[in-house]
N, C-alpha and C positions, 0 to 999 in steps of 0.2 A: 418845819421838819422835826424840831425837837419835841414839839407838842404831840405830833403823830407817833414818834418813838416812845414817848412816855405812855401814851394811850395803849400802844401795842404791848408794852411791858405789863401794864395794869391788867389787860385782858388775859395775858398768859398767866400772870400770878393768880387771877381770879379762877381761871380754868384749873390750875394746879391745886388751889385750895379746895375747889369743888370735888376734884378726884380724890384728894386726901380724905375729905369728909365721907365720900361714898366708900372708900377703902376701909375706913374705921368702922362704918356701920356693917359692912360685910364681914369684917373680922369678928365683930361682936356676935354675928349670926351663927358662928361656930358653936357657941354655947348658950346664947340667949335667943328665945323664940320671938319673932316679930309680933308685937301686940296687935298691930293693924297695918294694912298696906295703903298706899296712895289710892289704889283702885277701890278698895273697900270703903274708904272714907268718901270718895266721890260718889259711889253707888249708894251709900247710906244717906248722903245729903239729897240725892235725886229721889230716893224712896221717901224721905221725910217730907219733901215738897208735895208729894201726892197723898201721903197717909198721915202726916203729922207726927210720925215716930222716927227717931234716929237710931233705933235699935236694930241689930242684926243677930242672926243665930250663928254661933261658932263655938266649938269646943276643941281645943288643941289635944291631939293624941300622939304619942310617940310613934315612930316608924314601925316598930314591932307590933303595934296595936291596930294597924291598918291591914286589911285583908290582902294577901299576896295576889288574889284574883284581881283586885282593884288596881294594884300597882302594875300588873301585867297589862290590864285592859287600857290604862291610861297611856302607857308606853306604846302599845300596839296601835292605838288610835291617834295619839298626838305627835309621837316622835319615835318612830321605829328604830332609829339609829342612836338613841339616847346614850347608850353605853359606849358608843364608838367615836362620836365627834367631840370636839373641844368647845362645844357651846353653839357653834354655827354649822349648820348642815348645808354645804354648798350645793349638793345635788337637789335637796328639797327646794332651795331658793331658785335654782334654775328651772325646775319643773313648775313652780308657782309662777315664775315670770312667763313661761310659755303659755300656761293656762290663762293668765290675765290677758296676754296679747290676743289669744284666740277668742276670748270672751269679748274683748273690745271690737275685734273684727266682725264677730257675729252681730253685735249690737249696731255697728255702723251699717251693715248690710240691711238690717231690719228697718233702720231709720231711712235709708236711701230708697227703700221700696214703698214707703208710705207716700200716697198722693199728696201733693201740696194743696193747702187750703181746705183740706177735709177736716171737719170737726167731728167729735164723737168717737174718734178712733182711740183704741187703747194706747196709753202712753208707754213708750219704750223706756224702761228704767235702765240706768247705767249698770254695768256688771258689778257684782260683788268682788271686791279685791281679795285675792287669796294670798296669805302672807308667807306661808312656808316657815313659820317660826318654830324653833325648838322649844322644849319645855323650859330650858334655861333662859331663853329669850323672853318667853311669856312671864317667867318669874321676875326677871329684871324689870319688865314693863309694869307688872302689877304692883311690885313692892315700891318702886322708886318714882315712876313717871306718870304723867297725865295721859289721857287717851287720845290726844291730838296726833294727827298724822302729818309730820313734817320731816324734812331731811335731817334737821338738827336733832329732833327727838329720836329718829332712827339711828343716828350716829351715837347718841348717848346710850341707847339700848344695846347696841353692839359692843360698846366699850364696857358697859356694866356686865354684859354677858360674859365677856372674857375674864373680867375680874371675879365674878362668881365662880366660874369654872376653875380658876387658878387658886382660889382661897377656900373653897368648900368641896367636900366629897360629893360624888354623884348621889349617894344615899341621902345626904343632908339636903341637897338641892331638891330631890324628889319629896322628901319629908316636908319641907317648908311649902313647896308647891301644893301638895295634897291638902295641907292644912289651911291654905289661904284662897284657893281658887273658888270662883263663884259657881253655885249650882242652883240658881234661881233667885227670886226676889228676896234679898236679905238672908240667903242661905250660903254660908261660906265654909269650906273645908269638908273633908270626907266624913267626919263624924256627924256633923249637922245634916249633911245630905242623906246619909244612911238612915238616920233617925227620922228625917222628914219624909222620905219616900218609902222606906221599908220598915220603919218602926223597930230597928235593930241597930246595935253598934257596928261600926265600920269593920271591926275584927271578924264579924260573922257573915259578911257578904259572900254569897256564892258567885259562881262564874257569870251566870246570866245577869244577875243583879248588878254586878260590877260592870259588865259590858254596857248595860243600859245607862248607868251613870256616865260612862265614858262617852257615849253617843251624845249626851246632853251638853257636854262642855262647850262646843262651839256656839250653841244657841240655847243656853239654859232658860232664858225667860220664855222662849217659844215652847220648849218641851215641857215646862212646868205646867202649862195649860193643855198640853197634848200628850199626856203620858200614855195614852192608849193608842197612839197612832201606829199604823202599819209600818211606816218607814222606820220608826224608832225600834220596833221589834225586829224588823229585817236586818237593819244595820247592826243591832246588838248581837244577833246571831253570827254575822260576818266577823265582828271583832272577837267574839268568843272563840271562833275557829282559829284566829291568829294567835291567841294568847299562849298556846302551848309552846311555841318556839321562842318566847320572850324570856331573856335572862334578866334577873334583878340585880341591881348594884349592891 
């Protein structure tokens, strides 16, 4: 029993030390820009394994040098309640849960309708999991965590999200997010994305260009090779229409 008690104390102390470490890093982010994120490093190594290069494109620009169109487009597309919640949007999580359950039910029905023993039929793929994550949750995951999907990692993400919201302003959170999020193979941040796709600085993006970049965020690697797709253009027009009602932090 004494050994178990000591083990529990050690686990608690280790957890406390880890949270103090994260708190210190987040406090530094008030004035120091993150050089790279956990997500960037993992993506860079994945890219290096196929290309032999560990380089990525990124250029940090201050909040004021990012087009207001892009800021509004990202909020409209990724997190419409960004200025209202404390890092976690319970309504979005509930809607995501409902959509995931519906997708699983549809997949189960398709599988049940397939005749047994028949070969050559198209394979029914499992539904894509919809996360309902806020911009702050995405930032917490990208900066600090690996891409694995476990309950422990999700718990860490939620805790880090609350810490980010309590220690950084909304404007600073959005600034760091826009400078580190991925927009294609080795393309990170608004400035690199703007230069890569439109040959202009992020400050000069117009509304439709900003909306197109916003559409790419959930699937940057796909859209990098399908920049002329009809869906991208249609979705960009939808986001552009929403942008007028978005208030910036």
